[in-house]
C-alpha positions in Angstrom: -0.2 0.0 -0.2 2.7 2.3 0.7 3.1 3.5 -3.3 4.8 6.6 -2.1 6.5 6.1 1.1 8.7 9.3 1.1 11.2 7.9 4.2 12.6 4.9 1.9 13.5 1.3 3.3 16.5 1.9 4.0 18.1 -0.3 7.4 18.4 3.1 9.4 15.1 3.9 8.5 13.9 0.3 10.4 15.8 1.2 13.2 13.8 4.9 12.8 10.9 3.4 13.2 11.0 1.1 15.9 12.3 3.6 18.0 9.2 5.7 17.2 6.6 2.8 17.4 8.3 2.4 21.2 7.1 6.0 21.7 4.1 5.8 20.5 3.1 2.5 21.9 1.5 3.5 25.0 -0.9 6.1 23.0 -2.0 3.4 20.2 -2.7 1.0 22.9 -4.8 3.1 24.9 -6.1 4.1 21.2 -7.2 0.5 20.6 -8.5 -0.3 24.0 -10.7 2.9 23.3 -11.8 1.6 20.1 -13.0 -1.7 21.3 -9.5 -4.1 20.2 -10.1 -7.0 22.8 -9.0 -10.6 22.9 -10.4 -13.4 20.6 -10.7 -10.9 17.9 -9.2 -11.2 14.7 -7.5 -7.6 13.4 -6.1 -7.2 10.0 -3.2 -4.1 10.3 -2.9 -2.1 7.3 1.0 -1.1 6.0 2.6 -3.0 8.9 5.8 -2.6 8.0 8.5 -3.8 10.7 5.7 -5.0 12.3 5.4 -3.2 15.5 1.8 -2.5 15.2 0.9 -6.1 14.5 2.8 -7.1 17.5 1.1 -4.5 20.0 -2.3 -5.6 18.6 -1.3 -9.3 19.0 -0.8 -8.8 22.6 -4.4 -7.2 23.0 -6.1 -10.1 21.2 -4.1 -12.7 22.7 -3.9 -16.4 21.8 -7.3 -17.0 21.1 -7.6 -14.0 18.6 -5.6 -13.7 15.1 -3.7 -10.5 13.4 -3.0 -10.3 9.9 -0.6 -7.7 8.6 -0.5 -6.5 5.3 2.3 -4.8 3.5 3.8 -4.5 0.3 7.8 -4.6 1.0 9.0 -7.7 1.2 11.8 -6.6 3.2 10.0 -5.4 5.5 7.6 -8.6 5.6 10.6 -10.4 6.6 11.8 -8.1 9.4 8.4 -8.1 10.6 8.0 -11.7 10.6 11.5 -12.3 12.1 10.1 -9.5 14.9 7.0 -11.4 15.6 9.1 -15.1 16.0 11.6 -13.3 18.4 8.7 -12.3 20.6 6.9 -15.3 20.8 4.0 -14.5 19.2 2.1 -17.5 16.9 -1.3 -15.1 16.0 0.5 -12.8 13.7 1.1 -13.3 10.4 2.2 -11.1 7.5 1.6 -10.6 3.8 3.1 -9.4 1.2 0.4 -8.0 -0.9 -1.4 -5.1 -1.7 -5.0 -5.0 0.6 -6.7 -4.3 -2.9 -5.5 -7.5 -3.7 -6.9 -9.2 -0.4 -8.8 -11.8 -0.9 -10.4 -13.2 2.8 -13.7 -15.3 3.0 -13.4 -15.1 6.7 -14.5 -11.3 7.8 -12.1 -9.4 10.3 -13.3 -7.9 14.0 -11.3 -4.7 12.7 -9.4 -3.3 10.3 -6.1 -0.6 12.5 -3.8 1.5 11.0 -0.7 3.9 11.9 0.7 6.7 10.1 -0.2 4.8 7.0 -3.4 6.4 5.0 -0.8 9.9 5.1 1.4 8.1 2.0 -1.9 7.0 0.3 -3.0 8.8 -2.9 -6.5 7.8 -1.8 -7.4 7.0 1.7 -11.0 7.5 1.5 -11.1 4.6 -1.2 -9.1 2.9 1.1 -11.2 3.1 4.1 -14.0 2.1 1.6 -12.7 -1.2 0.8 -11.6 -2.0 4.3 -14.5 -1.8 5.0 -15.9 -4.4 3.5 -13.6 -6.3 4.8 -14.8 -6.0 8.4 -18.1 -7.6 9.8 -20.9 -5.3 10.8 -20.2 -4.0 14.1 -16.4 -4.2 13.8 -14.2 -1.6 14.1 -12.4 1.1 12.0 -9.3 2.9 13.8 -6.8 4.5 12.2 -4.1 7.5 13.9 -2.8 9.3 11.8 -0.3 12.4 11.7 -1.2 16.5 12.1 2.2 18.4 12.1 -0.1 21.9 12.6 0.8 21.6 16.4 4.1 21.1 16.1 4.5 24.2 14.0 2.4 26.3 16.1 3.7 25.3 19.3 7.6 25.7 18.2 7.6 29.5 16.9 9.8 30.6 19.8 12.1 27.3 19.2 13.8 28.2 15.9 15.6 25.5 14.8 12.8 23.1 16.2 10.4 25.2 13.8 13.0 25.2 11.2 12.7 21.5 11.2 9.7 20.8 11.4 8.6 23.5 8.4 11.8 21.5 6.3 9.9 18.1 7.3 6.6 19.1 6.2 7.6 21.1 2.9 9.5 17.6 1.8 6.0 15.2 2.5 3.8 17.5 1.1 6.1 18.2 -1.8 6.1 14.1 -2.0 3.0 13.8 -2.5 2.2 12.7 1.7 -0.1 14.4 3.5 1.0 15.2 6.9 -1.8 16.0 8.1 -4.1 14.0 7.4 -5.3 13.0 10.9 -8.0 16.0 11.5 -9.1 15.1 8.2 -10.2 11.5 9.3 -13.1 13.0 10.0 -13.8 13.8 7.1 -12.2 10.9 4.9 -14.7 8.1 7.0 -17.8 10.3 6.1 -16.7 10.3 2.7 -16.0 6.0 2.9 -19.4 5.7 3.8 -18.9 5.2 7.6 -19.9 7.2 11.1 -18.6 10.2 11.7 -15.5 8.8 14.1 -14.9 9.3 17.6 -11.4 11.4 17.4 -8.8 12.5 19.6 -5.1 14.3 19.4 -1.9 13.0 21.2 0.6 15.3 21.6 4.3 14.1 22.7 6.4 16.9 24.8 10.0 17.2 25.6 13.4 18.6 25.7 16.0 15.7 26.5 18.3 14.6 23.9 16.5 11.3 22.8 13.3 13.5 21.8 15.6 15.7 19.8 17.0 12.8 17.6 13.5 11.6 17.2 13.0 14.8 15.2 16.5 14.3 13.7 15.5 10.6 12.1 12.9 11.9 10.3 14.9 14.5 8.4 17.5 12.1 8.0 14.9 9.5 6.3 13.9 12.3 4.3 17.0 13.5 2.8 16.9 12.1 -0.5 14.0 13.9 -0.9 14.9 17.4 0.2 17.7 17.3 -2.2 15.6 16.0 -4.7 13.5 18.8 -4.3 16.2 21.5 -3.8 15.3 22.1 -0.3 17.1 24.3 1.7 18.5 21.9 4.2 21.7 24.3 4.3 19.6 26.5 6.5 19.6 24.0 9.2 23.5 24.9 9.8 25.8 21.3 10.5 23.3 18.7 10.1 25.1 16.0 11.9 24.7 18.2 15.2 21.4 19.0 14.5 20.3 16.4 17.6 22.5 18.3 19.7 21.4 21.9 18.9 17.8 20.6 19.4 18.4 19.8 23.1 20.7 23.0 23.9 17.9 25.1 22.6 15.0 23.3 24.4 17.3 23.2 27.6 17.7 26.9 26.4 14.5 28.2 26.5 13.8 26.2 29.9 10.5 24.5 27.8 9.6 21.6 25.9 9.3 21.3 22.2 6.5 19.5 20.3 6.7 16.2 18.5 4.0 15.7 15.6 0.3 15.2 16.5 -1.2 11.6 16.4 -4.7 12.0 16.0 -7.3 8.4 16.2 -10.3 7.9 14.6 -12.6 4.9 15.3 -15.8 4.0 14.5 -18.2 0.7 13.9 -19.3 -0.7 10.6 -23.1 0.5 10.5 -25.1 -3.0 11.4 -27.0 -1.3 8.1 -24.3 -0.7 5.4 -27.2 0.9 3.1 -27.9 3.5 6.0 -26.4 6.8 4.9 -24.1 9.3 7.1 
């Protein structure tokens, strides 16, 4: 499903995704529990990547449940399978395919995803397709980003603001929607689903490891930044960006924001013909 994965498939990007997933894990687990993901369910995970969301859901549904992860990239599938095996999970599997080619006779109890629809040219169409794979009364639950809060809250931190602005521009030039999160309200309804329940989580921090999270995204986006001739040099020495982000936040005696993560979920109507 990731026709336009602007961040690439390098080893460094895989490691960045795993670190980021650990930061988001408590937020995603709480969101999925709120949406109704529970023991014994059969769940479809869209765009599994290195497997973090599928592994998290596998623990939520337990041994009596099942998780099927869908991912187009072969290396990602291999990594995800190895990580699930290492975690001792036998209720999760990964399929290398496009969800549009997924044929499954048994309906799912839920379809989930995190930071995946933003990369797709037609997220509404994908939501509509996924809803047909989920049983009536089942759950659709997705988390997508919003960089707008970071751009607003980092205005007093020039380097943080410059990094966020560069990330957003690189995403936009690459055909990625960096603010899809709030738009999920309309996307769900355009897909024929009920208006979703929604909320946003925004991580704040100032420590060096927190700063490295922003730097890691920039580093993975560097080929796109160079492709579109964006002004990376404006950030100064690139390798020292994490240390300087940390120093800027420390000197200001404030915390800096990370990207906002917006959760949206609904249940499939029992009368699928009903209009919303």
